[in-house]
C-alpha positions in Angstrom: -18.0 -25.0 28.5 -21.6 -22.9 28.5 -21.5 -20.1 30.0 -25.4 -18.9 30.3 -26.0 -19.9 26.7 -23.2 -17.9 25.4 -22.1 -20.6 23.3 -25.7 -20.2 21.5 -25.7 -16.9 21.1 -22.2 -17.3 19.2 -20.9 -13.8 17.4 -19.3 -14.6 14.2 -16.1 -13.1 13.3 -17.8 -11.4 10.4 -21.3 -10.5 10.8 -22.5 -11.8 7.2 -23.6 -14.8 5.9 -22.1 -15.4 3.1 -24.1 -18.4 1.7 -26.8 -16.3 1.9 -25.8 -13.5 0.3 -24.4 -15.9 -2.9 -28.3 -17.2 -3.4 -30.4 -13.8 -3.2 -30.0 -11.5 -6.4 -27.4 -9.0 -6.9 -28.2 -5.4 -4.8 -29.2 -2.7 -7.0 -27.0 0.4 -5.5 -28.6 3.1 -7.7 -32.2 3.3 -5.4 -31.7 5.2 -2.6 -32.9 3.1 0.0 -30.4 0.0 -0.5 -27.2 2.6 -0.4 -29.3 4.0 2.9 -29.1 0.3 4.6 -25.1 1.0 4.8 -25.4 4.4 6.5 -26.2 5.8 10.1 -29.3 7.5 10.2 -29.3 11.6 9.7 -26.5 10.8 7.3 -28.4 10.6 3.8 -29.3 13.8 2.1 -31.5 13.6 -1.0 -32.4 17.0 -3.1 -35.0 16.3 -6.0 -35.9 19.1 -8.7 -39.5 19.9 -8.9 -40.1 17.3 -11.8 -38.9 14.8 -9.3 -35.5 14.7 -11.3 -32.5 13.8 -8.8 -30.2 16.8 -8.2 -28.4 15.4 -4.9 -27.8 12.5 -3.2 -25.0 12.5 -0.6 -23.5 11.2 2.8 -23.7 14.9 4.5 -20.5 14.0 6.8 -18.2 12.7 4.2 -19.3 15.1 1.8 -18.7 18.5 4.5 -15.7 16.3 5.4 -13.9 16.6 2.3 -14.9 19.5 1.0 -14.1 21.6 3.9 -10.4 20.1 3.8 -10.4 20.4 -0.2 -11.7 23.7 -0.3 -9.2 25.0 2.9 -6.7 24.2 0.7 -7.7 25.8 -2.6 -8.4 28.5 -0.3 -5.4 28.9 2.1 -2.8 28.1 -0.9 -4.2 31.0 -2.6 -4.3 33.8 0.2 -0.9 32.2 1.6 1.7 35.4 1.6 5.1 34.7 -0.3 8.2 34.6 1.7 10.9 36.1 1.5 12.3 34.3 -1.7 8.7 35.0 -3.0 7.9 31.1 -2.5 4.2 30.4 -1.4 4.8 29.9 2.7 1.5 27.6 2.5 3.2 25.3 0.1 7.1 25.4 1.2 5.8 23.7 4.5 5.1 21.0 2.9 8.0 20.3 0.8 10.4 21.9 2.9 9.9 20.1 6.2 6.9 17.7 5.8 8.5 15.8 3.0 11.9 15.3 4.5 10.3 14.8 8.0 8.5 11.6 6.3 11.5 10.5 4.2 14.1 11.0 7.1 12.0 9.0 9.4 9.7 6.5 7.3 12.1 5.3 5.1 11.9 1.8 6.1 8.1 1.7 6.4 7.6 3.3 2.4 10.0 0.1 1.5 9.4 -2.7 3.5 5.6 -2.3 2.9 5.9 -1.9 -0.6 7.4 -5.3 -0.6 5.0 -7.3 1.7 2.1 -6.1 -0.1 3.6 -7.3 -3.4 4.3 -11.0 -1.8 0.9 -11.0 -0.2 -0.9 -10.6 -3.5 1.1 -12.9 -5.6 0.6 -15.5 -2.6 -3.4 -15.0 -2.4 -3.0 -15.6 -6.1 -2.1 -19.0 -6.3 -3.7 -20.1 -3.1 -6.7 -22.1 -3.0 -8.3 -18.4 -2.7 -7.4 -17.5 -6.2 -10.5 -19.0 -8.2 -12.9 -16.8 -6.0 -14.4 -14.4 -7.8 -15.4 -10.8 -7.3 -19.2 -11.3 -7.3 -21.6 -14.3 -7.1 -20.0 -17.8 -7.5 -21.0 -18.1 -11.4 -21.1 -14.5 -11.8 -19.3 -13.5 -15.7 -16.7 -10.2 -16.2 -18.8 -7.2 -16.7 -16.8 -5.9 -20.0 -13.9 -7.7 -22.4 -10.5 -8.0 -22.0 -9.4 -5.1 -24.2 -11.7 -3.0 -22.6 -10.8 -3.7 -18.9 -7.0 -3.5 -19.9 -7.5 -0.5 -21.4 -9.0 1.3 -18.7 -7.1 -0.5 -15.7 -3.7 1.0 -17.5 -5.1 4.2 -18.3 -6.3 5.1 -15.0 -3.0 3.3 -13.3 -0.4 5.1 -15.4 -1.7 8.4 -16.9 0.6 11.0 -18.0 3.3 9.4 -16.7 5.1 7.7 -19.4 5.0 11.0 -21.7 6.6 13.3 -18.6 9.3 10.7 -17.3 9.8 8.2 -20.4 12.9 10.2 -21.5 13.4 12.2 -18.6 13.9 9.7 -16.0 16.2 7.2 -17.5 18.5 10.7 -18.4 19.0 11.8 -14.5 19.7 8.4 -13.3 22.4 8.0 -16.2 23.9 11.5 -15.8 22.3 13.3 -12.9 23.9 11.6 -9.6 27.6 10.3 -9.2 28.0 7.4 -8.2 24.6 5.6 -8.3 24.6 2.3 -7.6 21.4 0.6 -8.1 22.9 -2.3 -8.2 26.0 -1.0 -9.5 28.3 -0.4 -12.7 31.9 -1.1 -13.9 31.7 1.1 -17.2 29.5 3.1 -19.0 27.3 0.7 -20.8 26.5 -0.6 -17.2 25.4 2.6 -15.8 23.1 3.2 -19.2 21.2 -0.4 -18.3 21.2 0.8 -14.6 19.4 3.8 -15.2 16.3 1.7 -17.5 16.5 -0.7 -14.4 15.7 2.3 -11.8 12.6 3.5 -13.9 11.5 0.3 -14.7 12.4 -0.3 -10.7 10.0 2.9 -9.8 6.8 1.5 -12.5 6.7 -1.6 -12.1 5.1 -4.6 -9.7 5.4 -1.9 -6.8 3.5 0.3 -8.5 0.5 -1.7 -9.2 0.6 -4.2 -6.1 -0.6 -1.4 -3.7 -3.5 -0.9 -6.4 -4.3 -4.7 -6.5 -4.4 -4.8 -2.6 -6.8 -2.1 -2.8 -8.9 -3.5 -5.9 -9.5 -7.0 -4.5 -10.3 -6.5 -1.2 -12.8 -3.5 -2.1 -14.6 -5.8 -4.9 -14.7 -9.2 -2.9 -16.5 -7.5 -0.1 -18.6 -5.4 -2.2 -19.4 -7.8 -4.8 -20.0 -11.0 -2.9 -21.4 -9.7 0.2 -24.1 -7.3 -1.5 -22.4 -3.6 0.1 -22.0 -0.4 -1.6 -18.3 -0.2 -3.4 -16.4 2.3 -1.4 -13.3 2.1 0.5 -14.9 1.9 3.8 -16.0 -1.7 2.7 -12.6 -3.1 2.8 -12.6 -3.0 6.4 -15.8 -4.6 7.3 -14.1 -7.8 7.5 -11.8 -6.1 10.0 -14.2 -3.7 12.1 -17.8 -5.1 11.3 -20.4 -2.7 10.7 -18.5 0.3 12.7 -17.6 1.1 8.6 -21.1 2.4 8.4 -20.8 5.1 11.0 -18.1 8.0 11.7 -15.3 5.2 11.0 -16.0 4.8 7.5 -16.9 8.2 6.6 -13.7 9.4 7.6 -12.0 6.6 5.9 -14.4 7.5 2.9 -13.2 11.6 3.3 -9.7 11.0 3.5 -9.9 8.5 0.4 -11.2 11.7 -1.4 -8.8 14.3 -0.4 -5.9 11.4 -1.2 -7.6 11.0 -4.6 -8.3 14.7 -5.6 -4.0 15.4 -4.2 -2.7 12.3 -6.3 -4.7 13.3 -9.7 -3.6 16.9 -9.4 0.0 15.7 -9.2 -0.8 14.3 -12.8 -1.9 17.0 -13.6 0.9 19.1 -12.8 3.3 16.7 -14.7 0.7 16.9 -17.6 0.5 20.8 -17.7 4.5 20.9 -18.5 4.1 18.2 -21.0 1.5 19.8 -22.9 2.5 23.7 -22.8 6.3 22.3 -23.7 4.7 20.4 -26.6 2.5 23.3 -27.8 5.6 25.7 -27.2 7.9 23.1 -29.6 5.2 22.8 -31.8 4.8 26.7 -32.2 8.3 27.4 -32.4 9.1 24.7 -34.7 12.4 23.9 -33.5 14.3 23.4 -29.8 16.1 26.4 -30.0 14.5 29.7 -28.3 16.8 31.7 -30.3 14.9 31.1 -33.5 11.4 32.0 -32.2 11.4 35.4 -30.0 8.1 35.8 -31.7 6.5 32.4 -30.6 2.7 32.7 -29.1 2.7 29.6 -26.5 5.2 30.6 -23.7 8.4 28.4 -22.2 7.6 26.6 -19.1 10.9 28.0 -17.7 9.0 31.6 -18.6 8.8 34.1 -15.4 6.9 36.4 -17.0 3.2 35.1 -15.8 2.4 34.0 -18.8 3.4 30.3 -18.4 1.1 30.5 -15.0 -1.6 31.3 -17.2 -1.2 29.2 -19.9 -1.0 26.1 -17.5 -4.0 27.5 -15.7 -5.8 27.7 -18.9 -5.2 23.9 -19.8 -6.5 23.0 -16.5 -9.4 24.8 -17.4 -9.6 22.9 -20.9 -8.9 19.7 -19.2 -11.5 20.0 -16.6 -14.6 20.6 -19.1 -13.5 17.8 -21.4 -13.1 15.6 -17.9 -16.3 16.7 -17.0 -18.3 15.8 -20.0 -16.9 12.4 -20.3 -17.8 12.0 -16.5 -21.2 13.1 -17.3 -21.8 10.9 -20.1 -20.9 7.9 -17.6 -18.7 4.6 -17.3 -19.5 2.7 -20.3 -20.4 5.5 -23.0 -17.4 8.5 -21.7 -14.9 7.1 -19.5 -14.6 3.6 -21.6 -14.1 5.1 -24.6 -11.6 8.2 -23.7 -9.4 5.2 -22.2 -9.3 3.2 -25.4 -8.7 6.7 -27.6 -5.7 7.1 -25.0 -4.6 3.5 -25.2 -4.9 4.1 -29.0 -2.9 7.2 -29.0 0.0 5.8 -26.8 0.1 2.5 -29.2 0.5 4.3 -32.2 3.3 6.4 -31.0 4.7 3.7 -29.8 4.9 1.6 -33.0 6.0 4.6 -34.7 8.8 4.9 -32.6 9.9 1.5 -33.0 9.9 1.4 -36.5 11.3 5.4 -37.0 14.4 4.4 -35.1 17.0 1.6 -34.8 14.5 -0.9 -34.3 17.0 -4.0 -33.6 18.7 -2.2 -31.0 15.3 -1.2 -29.1 14.4 -4.8 -29.3 17.8 -6.3 -28.1 17.0 -3.3 -24.8 13.8 -5.0 -23.8 14.9 -8.3 -23.5 18.0 -7.0 -22.1 16.3 -4.6 -19.1 13.6 -7.2 -18.5 15.7 -9.8 -17.6 17.9 -7.2 -16.0 14.7 -6.0 -13.7 13.8 -10.0 -12.7 17.5 -9.9 -12.1 18.1 -7.7 -9.5 14.6 -5.9 -8.5 14.4 -8.3 -5.1 18.1 -6.9 -4.3 17.2 -3.3 -5.2 13.1 -3.6 -3.6 14.9 -4.0 -0.4 17.4 -1.2 -0.3 16.3 2.0 1.8 19.5 3.8 1.3 20.9 2.8 4.7 24.1 4.4 4.9 23.5 7.3 2.6 20.9 8.7 4.5 23.1 7.5 7.8 25.1 11.1 5.7 22.4 13.6 6.8 23.3 13.6 10.7 27.1 14.0 9.3 26.1 17.0 6.5 24.7 20.6 7.6 23.9 21.0 4.0 21.3 18.2 4.1 17.9 19.2 5.5 17.9 16.9 8.9 14.2 16.4 9.5 15.3 13.0 12.2 12.8 12.8 14.7 15.2 12.3 17.4 18.7 13.6 16.1 17.7 17.5 14.8 18.0 19.6 18.0 20.2 20.6 20.9 23.0 18.0 22.8 21.3 15.7 20.2 23.1 16.9 17.0 25.7 14.4 16.1 27.8 16.9 14.4 27.8 19.6 17.1 29.2 16.8 19.4 31.8 15.8 17.0 33.2 19.3 15.9 33.2 21.0 19.2 35.2 17.7 20.6 37.6 18.0 17.7 37.2 21.7 16.8 37.4 21.0 13.3 35.1 20.5 10.6 34.2 17.1 9.5 34.8 15.9 5.9 31.9 15.5 3.7 30.5 12.3 4.2 29.6 11.9 0.4 33.3 12.6 -0.8 35.0 10.5 1.9 32.6 6.9 1.5 32.0 7.7 -2.2 28.1 7.7 -1.5 25.3 8.8 -4.0 23.4 11.7 -2.7 21.6 11.0 0.0 18.2 13.0 -1.1 17.9 10.4 -4.1 15.8 8.4 -2.1 13.8 11.2 -0.9 13.3 12.7 -4.4 12.7 9.8 -6.5 12.0 5.9 -4.8 10.0 7.7 -1.8 8.3 10.3 -4.3 7.1 7.3 -6.2 5.9 5.3 -3.7 3.9 7.9 -2.4 2.5 9.0 -5.6 1.5 5.3 -6.3 -0.1 4.7 -2.4 -2.1 8.5 -2.9 -3.7 7.2 -5.9 -4.9 4.2 -4.1 -8.1 4.9 -3.0 -9.1 5.8 -6.6 -7.4 3.4 -8.7 -8.0 0.7 -6.3 -11.7 1.3 -6.3 -11.6 1.9 -10.0 -10.1 -1.3 -10.8 -12.7 -2.9 -8.4 -15.5 -1.4 -10.4 -14.9 -2.2 -13.9 -13.0 -6.2 -12.3 -16.6 -7.6 -11.3 -17.2 -11.0 -12.3 -13.5 -11.8 -13.0 -11.6 -14.2 -10.2 -8.6 -12.9 -7.5 -5.8 -14.8 -9.5 -7.1 -13.0 -12.9 -7.5 -9.5 -11.4 -3.5 -10.2 -10.0 -2.1 -11.5 -13.0 -4.0 -9.2 -15.3 -3.6 -6.3 -13.4 0.2 -7.2 -12.9 1.5 -8.9 -15.8 -0.1 -7.0 -18.3 0.1 -3.4 -17.4 3.7 -3.8 -16.3 4.3 -5.6 -19.3 3.0 -2.8 -21.2 4.9 0.0 -18.9 8.4 -1.5 -19.2 7.9 -1.7 -23.5 6.9 1.9 -23.4 9.6 3.1 -21.2 12.2 1.1 -22.3 11.6 2.3 -25.7 11.4 5.8 -25.0 14.5 5.6 -21.7 16.9 3.9 -24.7 16.2 6.7 -27.4 16.9 9.4 -25.0 19.7 7.5 -24.0 21.2 7.0 -27.3 21.1 10.5 -28.2 22.6 11.5 -25.2 26.0 9.3 -26.3 25.4 10.8 -29.5 25.6 14.2 -28.5 28.8 13.2 -26.2 30.9 11.7 -28.5 30.2 14.5 -31.5 31.0 17.4 -28.8 33.9 15.7 -27.7 32.8 14.7 -23.7 33.7 12.1 -21.7 32.1 11.8 -18.6 33.9 9.9 -15.7 32.1 6.7 -14.5 32.1 9.0 -11.1 31.1 11.6 -12.2 27.1 13.1 -12.1 27.4 14.3 -15.5 29.1 16.0 -18.4 30.4 19.5 -18.9 27.5 21.2 -20.2 28.9 24.7 -20.8 32.1 22.7 -22.6 29.5 20.9 -25.1 28.3 24.4 -25.9 25.4 24.7 -23.5 23.9 27.7 -21.7 20.8 27.4 -19.8 19.6 24.5 -21.8 20.3 26.5 -25.1 23.3 25.3 -27.4 25.1 28.7 -28.3 28.4 27.1 -29.9 28.2 26.6 -33.7 28.9 23.0 -33.0 26.5 22.5 -30.9 24.0 24.8 -33.0 24.6 22.5 -36.0 24.0 19.2 -33.9 21.0 20.7 -32.7 19.4 21.5 -36.4 20.5 17.8 -37.4 17.9 16.8 -34.2 20.6 15.4 -31.3 20.7 17.4 -28.2 22.8 16.4 -25.5 19.4 15.5 -23.0 21.4 16.0 -19.7 22.0 19.7 -20.3 18.7 20.2 -21.4 15.2 21.2 -19.6 13.3 18.5 -17.7 10.0 19.0 -20.3 12.2 19.3 -23.1 13.9 16.0 -23.5 10.5 14.1 -24.5 10.3 15.6 -28.0 14.1 16.3 -28.4 14.0 12.8 -28.7 11.8 12.8 -31.7 13.7 15.4 -33.2 16.1 13.0 -35.9 13.7 12.0 -38.0 12.8 15.2 -39.9 11.1 18.4 -39.2 7.8 17.1 -40.7 8.0 13.7 -38.7 9.2 15.3 -35.8 5.9 17.1 -35.7 3.7 14.9 -36.3 5.2 13.1 -33.1 5.1 16.4 -31.0 1.2 16.8 -32.1 0.7 13.4 -31.2 2.2 13.1 -28.0 0.3 16.2 -26.9 -3.0 14.7 -28.1 -1.9 11.4 -26.2 -0.5 13.5 -23.3 -4.2 15.8 -23.1 -6.2 12.7 -23.3 -4.9 10.7 -20.8 -5.2 13.7 -18.8 -8.9 13.7 -19.3 -8.6 10.2 -18.3 -7.3 10.9 -15.1 -9.2 13.8 -14.1 -12.4 12.2 -15.4 -11.6 8.8 -13.1 -10.7 11.0 -10.4 -13.9 12.9 -10.0 -15.9 9.6 -10.6 -14.4 7.8 -7.8 -14.8 11.1 -5.7 -18.5 11.2 -6.7 -18.9 7.6 -5.6 -17.6 7.7 -2.4 -19.4 11.0 -1.5 -22.6 9.3 -2.6 -22.1 6.4 -0.2 -21.4 3.7 -2.9 -24.4 5.1 -4.9 -24.2 3.8 -8.5 -24.3 6.4 -11.1 -25.1 9.4 -8.8 -26.9 13.0 -10.1 -24.7 14.3 -12.4 -24.9 18.0 -11.2 -22.2 16.0 -8.2 -20.6 14.9 -10.9 -19.7 18.5 -12.0 -19.5 19.4 -8.7 -16.1 17.4 -8.0 -14.9 17.8 -11.1 -15.0 21.6 -10.7 -12.9 21.2 -7.0 -10.4 19.0 -8.4 -9.4 21.2 -11.2 -9.3 24.6 -8.4 -7.2 22.8 -6.6 -5.0 22.0 -9.4 -5.3 25.5 -10.3 -4.6 26.6 -6.8 -1.6 25.1 -6.5 -0.2 26.5 -10.2 -1.4 30.0 -9.0 -0.3 30.0 -5.5 2.8 28.1 -6.6 4.3 28.7 -10.0 7.3 27.5 -11.1 7.9 25.8 -7.4 4.1 24.1 -8.0 5.3 20.7 -9.4 8.0 20.3 -6.3 4.7 20.9 -4.0 2.6 18.9 -5.8 5.4 15.7 -5.4 5.7 16.8 -1.4 1.8 16.7 -1.2 1.6 13.1 -3.0 4.3 11.7 0.0 2.9 13.1 2.6 -0.6 12.0 1.7 0.8 8.4 1.0 1.7 7.8 5.0 -1.5 7.7 5.9 -3.3 5.0 3.7 0.6 2.9 4.0 -1.3 1.8 7.3 -4.9 1.8 5.6 -3.2 -0.7 3.3 -1.3 -3.1 5.7 -4.8 -3.3 7.7 -6.3 -3.8 3.9 -4.4 -7.4 3.6 -5.3 -8.5 6.7 -9.0 -7.8 6.2 -8.7 -9.8 2.6 -7.3 -12.8 4.3 -10.0 -12.7 6.5 -12.6 -12.4 4.1 -11.8 -15.3 1.8 -11.5 -17.5 4.6 -14.6 -16.7 6.0 -16.4 -16.9 2.5 -14.5 -20.2 2.2 -16.1 -21.4 5.4 -12.1 -22.4 6.5 -13.1 -24.1 10.3 -10.7 -22.0 12.0 -12.5 -19.0 11.2 -15.8 -20.1 11.2 -15.5 -21.7 14.5 -14.1 -19.3 16.7 -15.6 -15.8 17.8 -14.8 -12.3 18.9 -14.6 -9.9 21.7 -18.0 -8.4 22.8 -16.5 -5.2 22.6 -14.7 -3.4 19.7 -11.7 -1.1 19.7 -13.9 1.5 17.5 -17.5 1.0 19.1 -16.4 5.1 20.5 -16.9 6.3 16.8 -20.4 4.9 17.2 -21.0 6.8 20.8 -20.1 3.0 22.4 -23.8 1.4 20.9 -22.3 -0.8 18.1 -24.4 -2.6 16.0 -23.9 -5.9 18.0 -27.1 -7.9 19.4 -25.7 -10.0 22.9 -26.7 -9.7 25.8 -23.3 -9.5 27.5 -23.2 -6.1 26.3 -22.2 -3.1 28.7 -23.9 -0.3 29.0 -22.4 3.0 27.7 -22.0 4.7 31.4 -19.7 1.2 32.2 -17.9 2.0 28.6 -17.4 5.6 29.7 -16.0 4.4 32.5 -13.8 2.1 31.6 -12.1 4.0 28.7 -11.2 6.9 31.1 -10.0 4.5 33.4 -8.1 2.9 30.6 -6.4 6.1 29.5 -5.0 7.3 32.9 -4.3 3.6 34.4 -4.3 1.2 31.9 -3.0 -1.0 33.9 -5.9 -1.3 36.7 -8.1 -1.8 33.5 -6.1 -5.0 32.6 -6.6 -6.2 36.2 -9.4 -8.0 35.5 -8.1 -10.1 32.5 -5.2 -10.6 34.8 -7.2 -12.4 37.2 -8.8 -14.3 35.0 -6.6 -15.8 33.2 -3.3 -15.8 35.7 -5.5 -16.2 38.7 -5.0 -14.3 42.2 -1.5 -15.4 42.7 0.0 -14.1 39.9 -2.2 -11.6 38.3 -0.9 -8.6 40.5 2.3 -9.3 39.2 1.2 -8.5 35.8 -0.7 -5.4 36.8 2.6 -3.8 38.6 4.2 -4.6 35.5 2.6 -2.6 33.2 1.9 0.1 36.1 5.7 0.3 36.5 6.7 0.4 32.9 3.5 2.9 32.0 4.5 5.4 35.2 8.2 4.9 34.1 6.8 6.3 30.4 5.1 9.4 31.6 7.7 10.4 34.2 10.6 10.5 31.5 8.4 12.3 29.0 7.9 14.9 31.7 11.7 14.5 32.6 12.6 15.5 29.1 12.1 19.7 29.7 15.5 19.3 32.5 17.2 15.6 30.8 18.0 15.6 27.7 17.4 12.4 26.0 15.1 11.2 28.7 12.2 10.5 26.8 14.0 7.8 25.0 14.1 5.8 27.9 10.4 6.2 28.7 9.9 5.2 24.8 11.7 2.0 25.8 9.5 1.0 28.6 6.2 2.3 26.5 7.2 -0.1 24.0 7.7 -2.9 26.9 4.6 -1.9 28.3 2.6 -2.4 25.2 4.3 -5.7 24.3 3.3 -6.5 27.8 -0.6 -6.3 27.1 -0.5 -7.3 23.5 0.8 -11.0 24.9 -2.0 -10.6 27.2 -4.3 -9.7 24.1 -3.1 -12.8 22.6 -3.3 -15.0 25.8 -6.9 -13.5 26.0 -7.6 -14.7 22.3 -6.7 -18.1 23.4 -9.2 -18.3 26.6 -12.2 -16.7 24.8 -11.7 -18.7 21.5 -11.5 -15.1 19.6 -9.9 -15.1 16.2 -7.3 -12.7 15.3 -3.5 -12.5 14.3 -0.6 -10.8 16.8 0.4 -8.4 14.3 -2.9 -6.9 14.4 -3.1 -7.5 18.5 0.4 -5.5 18.5 -0.9 -2.4 16.2 -4.1 -2.3 18.2 -2.1 -2.3 21.3 0.6 0.4 20.0 -1.9 2.6 18.6 -5.3 2.8 20.7 -4.0 1.0 24.1 -6.8 2.6 26.0 -9.3 1.1 23.4 -7.5 -2.2 24.0 -7.2 -2.1 27.8 -11.0 -1.0 28.1 -11.8 -4.1 25.9 -10.2 -6.6 28.3 -11.5 -5.1 31.3 -14.6 -5.5 30.0 -14.3 -8.8 28.4 -13.2 -10.5 31.6 -16.3 -8.7 33.8 -18.9 -10.0 31.3 -18.0 -13.8 30.6 -15.2 -16.0 32.4 -12.5 -17.7 30.5 -14.3 -20.0 27.6 -10.8 -22.5 27.1 -8.3 -23.6 29.5 -5.3 -22.3 28.0 -3.2 -24.8 30.3 -5.1 -28.0 29.0 -3.2 -30.7 26.7 -3.6 -29.9 23.3 -3.3 -33.7 23.0 -5.6 -34.7 25.3 -7.9 -37.9 23.7 -5.4 -38.1 21.1 -5.1 -41.9 22.3 -9.0 -42.0 22.1 -9.1 -41.0 18.4 -6.7 -43.3 17.3 -9.1 -46.3 18.9 -10.5 -47.0 15.4 -11.1 -51.2 14.7 -10.5 -50.1 10.7 -6.9 -49.3 11.9 -5.3 -52.7 12.1 -2.9 -53.0 15.1 0.7 -53.3 12.8 4.2 -53.5 14.2 7.4 -54.2 12.6 9.3 -56.9 13.8 13.0 -57.2 14.0 13.3 -59.0 10.8 11.3 -56.2 9.6 8.2 -57.8 8.4 4.9 -56.3 9.4 2.5 -58.0 12.0 -0.9 -57.4 12.7 -1.8 -57.6 15.7 -5.6 -57.0 15.7 -6.6 -60.8 15.5 -3.3 -62.4 17.0 -4.8 -65.5 19.1 -4.0 -65.1 22.6 -3.9 -61.8 23.4 -5.8 -60.7 26.4 -7.1 -57.0 25.8 -9.1 -57.1 28.9 -6.7 -56.0 31.4 -6.0 -52.6 31.4 -1.8 -52.2 31.8 -0.8 -51.7 34.9 1.8 -48.7 35.2 3.1 -49.6 38.8 4.9 -52.4 36.9 6.3 -51.2 34.0 5.4 -47.9 31.6 2.8 -48.9 28.7 5.0 -49.3 25.9 5.0 -46.3 23.0 1.3 -45.5 21.6 -0.6 -49.4 23.4 -2.8 -47.2 25.5 -5.2 -48.5 27.9 -6.0 -51.9 26.3 -2.6 -53.0 25.5 -1.3 -56.8 26.6 -0.2 -57.2 30.4 3.4 -58.4 31.0 4.3 -61.1 30.6 1.7 -61.9 27.6 2.5 -64.2 24.9 2.1 -62.9 21.6 1.9 -65.2 19.1 3.7 -64.6 16.2 5.7 -61.5 17.4 9.1 -60.9 18.4 9.0 -61.0 22.4 12.2 -59.0 22.5 10.6 -56.0 20.2 7.6 -55.6 22.4 9.7 -55.8 25.7 12.2 -53.0 23.6 9.4 -51.1 22.7 8.4 -50.7 26.6 11.5 -49.9 27.2 11.6 -46.7 24.6 8.3 -45.8 25.5 9.4 -42.2 26.7 12.3 -41.9 24.0 11.3 -39.1 21.8 13.9 -40.3 19.1 12.6 -43.9 19.1 12.7 -44.9 15.5 9.6 -47.1 16.1 6.8 -46.7 14.4 3.2 -45.6 16.8 0.7 -48.2 16.0 -3.1 -47.5 16.4 -5.0 -49.0 19.1 -5.8 -53.1 19.2 -10.0 -53.5 18.9 
């Protein structure tokens, strides 16, 4: 139906014309005027030198928000006092409270979303959308496959190979008792499990998050001629709102997450570099042999290590600055290729120096083990192990609803029995409840915090590639290479551990967490008995008894002093170059985001972001000292939480984008609501042309009403959808749920657990308005998805209720929800090209379209008998003689006309 010409004014689901974009030339975003087209007025700041040289080009809001956040963190960390344990109080807040709070309450979210993203990108790669290009329809890739892979790999993995390649499998092999992921019955299976868990943390789940962001950003930016920024990814979802405060916040948040994510890698890299320099300087893995050493040990507590760490960060920052100033093709690409070469050189050396057949066996076996168990372990959230948090006082309990007062289960139980509860880990033989906290969730948070940086960088270098090639190239190739690297290092580490246990006669029970280091002759990570010293001189160490940063270099000792020194030097150079690639790539992304997506912003800005990134890492090491790395891990997990929600919406946004660009009939034939839930970020003045838009005053009044009495705001939509007879029932139901929610939250002060009754009614309220919003979308022909509706109602119910009120007041419904969806189906079957065919009782087909004697002029009389199934209004009248057709069949067909299970096929309408 037409409502005041509304159908002619049709508002598209996404405000873009893909066909027009594909016909025009590629937009040059190195020009100020093109960038400013996608920014709101007064956002752009440009400064030139006297000779016209560009000095500054920034989106002021993004630049100020990100700079203020990062420098506040730097100053606050450096100025924060130490507590009674000598720990920085600011950093302790993250590692002791916020990280545990997130892991205690949101494990399910981190684990579930990682799996969902992987499933989504695999599906879209092999769907009909897999052939769509990140660019114009006939555009070719901007760089070769080798250069693309080198840049992809070095920015996505960085120093983690070197820092964790040997150490992480050793932790899983000898660091945890009863770790069953998926489980073991022999020590051989335990060793294989250690390699599997390492691969699980570095495998498809890590790269899946990167690819989601890269596809979304690259597809929208390159196909629809928009700047390459993270805000661009949300254009298909919220429209032009991304060009205002909403987009500014997204870009600023991305810059902060990028900086903290890179700082985590810098922290890992600093330890590996200094440990390597110390080993080269000392010439031995035994510190007692080199009291004169210049480079301090990572375990040094005199302050020398901190000075060396800061000096290393400054050096790497300078190298990264030089690389960024040289640009993507001249600087970053060449550094990435060099880092990739050094990594390959180390890998080949280790393969050839050791038992290569053992290593090849391990590569094949571990890959198969991963493919067999990745789905099972990929969904493990340590449900029963984390339940022990409620039973054990020694575990940090940051559960949202069970950590205080009468809700603390252990207080209630022990108060009732008068006895202490048993240790749950011993009673149930559970592995450490904090395992998933320190490992899996750290990794998932770390990968997610890198998503803005790596996702944007992959999008930058993937122009011209298809969705399928980016998914396969971004998953299969890097993961395969990662597995080979990690399996080689991990297998060599476990081999050395087993050699030491055999030589020093130490047997580790299957239910034990590790060997007795004292019995093996080790104290504080150093050999002290003649047997242990002799074994160390031969190049073998029990790695589980050694410091984490020493294990990489220990694994290279068995090949002789000269070869070991060469491998140590190769590792130090490799880590340093990877260090530089992480820093320069992160600075490059920060610079691009702060400049609104401008290509090649002025060099002065690149210098600023390199310095800011370096200062952030320095502040962490100077303020945190030995516990800086722990604080960095906590920061990664914390910053990953908001980005997890953004990544979920990126999946929805990408799906909309590919469907709209492919001209799918469902999304192209539908519209959107006349107001958006994020319009408040634009001062209620969205960039939408419609004669039905309410005024700013109406928007403000409606939002205030929706905030305090959302059920009243929803009443207008209830009237449109349900009529006057039942609309008040829906309004009253919502009102009761809302009022009880508020009352129970207030009553919590006097009645423990009352708030949970209130939250139950709030969820009921959200489900109700979600249902109404879904019905409203159907009634107004608005495109959407029920999970999007639920998320909007859960987190932004005032905006949703206001949206419903304004839509209902502006327009009547456009689609009758109660109409029969099959109305007119018989008419659509009335076509002369389809002969009227029935099958007789003898099984032979009969064509009734040309049968003589059939009277088609009279309509069927429903008063006499119901029409035969599927015959329609022009069927033969009762008693008509049809030549060549079994009369009994016709009568039987009529008698079964309402039988849903009839096996007689529905014939087409006769002409």
